[in-house]
C-alpha angles and dihedrals in degrees: 000000000000137000132227128194125213126187090196122024139161107232111186101315096330131083115230136184134226102010133160121208120205110207125191125174091349095306129110102241099174141012113197136177116249132020111298122209113280095013116144115228121240103212104214140029111308121218134168118277114252125243121227104216097191134032137157096189097189092060093067085075091071101040107132097025097089104053099108132082120250128200095291138046105299115229139133089294098056087043090055090053088060092048093052092055094045097056096044092095097041113122127202088256086052093051091049092052095047094046091048092052091047095048092053086051091053092049091052091049092052105264111134098178133029134200104218109208093201120191104142093099113141144041116282093269091050096257113144117244116246086262105042090207095055099114092047090051091055095053094041088050092049087057093049091048094056100034107245119137111244134203100196112212107187106199129231107215116164109145136048094220147344115314095039093289112195109256119243125248090253089061095051091105092061101045125113134165112227095256094048092051091049087050091054093047089050092049091051093048091055092046102048110015092106096047119109115234093030136108131169129217136154132250121203094197099224140318086264094055100044133041130235089250091056091051090051090055103042099040095059088042096058092040088057090047093049125349090208098048110130118248110200126183136175107238141168090355095140135027093234086059091052091049093048091048091051090050095051105030095024085228134088112256100253089040090053093046092049091048096049104036137047099235123197141160090296090065118084119193109206113222097335083185103162112051135153121229090261095049089050090052095045096045090051090049093049091061093232115149117235114219108216119192103186099177093046093042090051093046092051094043092237099147136249124296115234092245097159095054092042092048094050089059094054092258117169119234137175137182133241135181094221109174090016096231079151130008100205123128093194090050096051091049093045095051089044088059095034094054089055089052093049091052096038098039090225137107132234092022109157102059133131122238090239097046122043094193112101094199096051092044093050096043099046093044097049086044093056101038093041090057090049092051091055097040087239119155090231139078101116140026103262143131109284094019125115111270094247112146147134131233109214119219109253090195088068105114094217088061095053114123092359118147117220093264089061101043099094094039088053093044094051106032102027102038127071087232139351105300097233118174103167132009126203122196115186087344097306121118107237100165122043124186089344094305135110121210094234100038098106095047090044093049094049089051091048090051090059097045091053088050091059097041097045 
């Protein structure tokens, strides 16, 4: 048990001064006014750590290799072809090194938990490793090594398109039968269910990559294993996907999902970019979280999620760094707001009626909803929650002379990145003065992996 003292701290949605946190086994046990004896001072404003609801760790390795136009019109689909070629040589050891480097970057950016949407399962020709969970073990261990909480989301990916289209040879590393996939989930549950800072969910890749019958097998399965286990799915990301779904199912992707499954807050719809008014309303009412990835969606030209309309209806939404073209909490939130300004021709759009600060509204909401999407006991600083929080750098010039009500506005809109000094996960300091104990070794290993892959 230990005590930490904060002069300025965001408790729930309110700033408080002179507070002592008592932490035991990674959980905040007490929050008391004043500085208690033995409490160690946190030198800077304290805010909850952010959840990264959507990550493909291995994709960080080819960020910057796809920013050119080929012979045809460039889009998500041409980007995907580049990705397939790039990962063909990635070994389990490479995947571990890349994930470790990425997770350190996340911690330094202010993410304290990550949802790893993991579909790089097999050898390049599709053959399973001797241990079918080998690639999952590598990314999970990377999270354990660096100290970030992880919700592992093994992906079921069986088909190349609607109508059970046969997968290409480039997709061989991703492909599972339903039974092999359930065996994988079972194995991971047995291996890690007792580990702290770990949660397990499932991720049917998309409606084009799994069948209705498969969904009807795996959703009840995970619900029996854990009623609160997250279910994440890519959906309605690109217009072509919407058109293909209309052609096959005679319904739009989100419309079809709503009509065929009882969604709740344990579902996370990744992207959900292209929605009708009815889909916006019904998704908000279902309680499902939408996982918005503004930097990746902008990079791929996906479109802009209708955040204003969804938010007005009480919809839950979280942020993710997805392809890791950038790992920057402030930039994700900034772009989320700016996209709405550009389309509405207004300023200060995403605010709550009880909080006029855009930065504080966005930050507290995505923290809370992001933790829900990952089934992590986090999302705010409160008694009974994990002691996951950030200490901001009070030497950051953009924070000078800022009262509490402006701290998050300045951190998100006036800083190049969130001004993170220290990071605590489950009460343990994993970033100190902006540095991680493993960062130099991880960077050097990452450099060598990129030399090989590139």
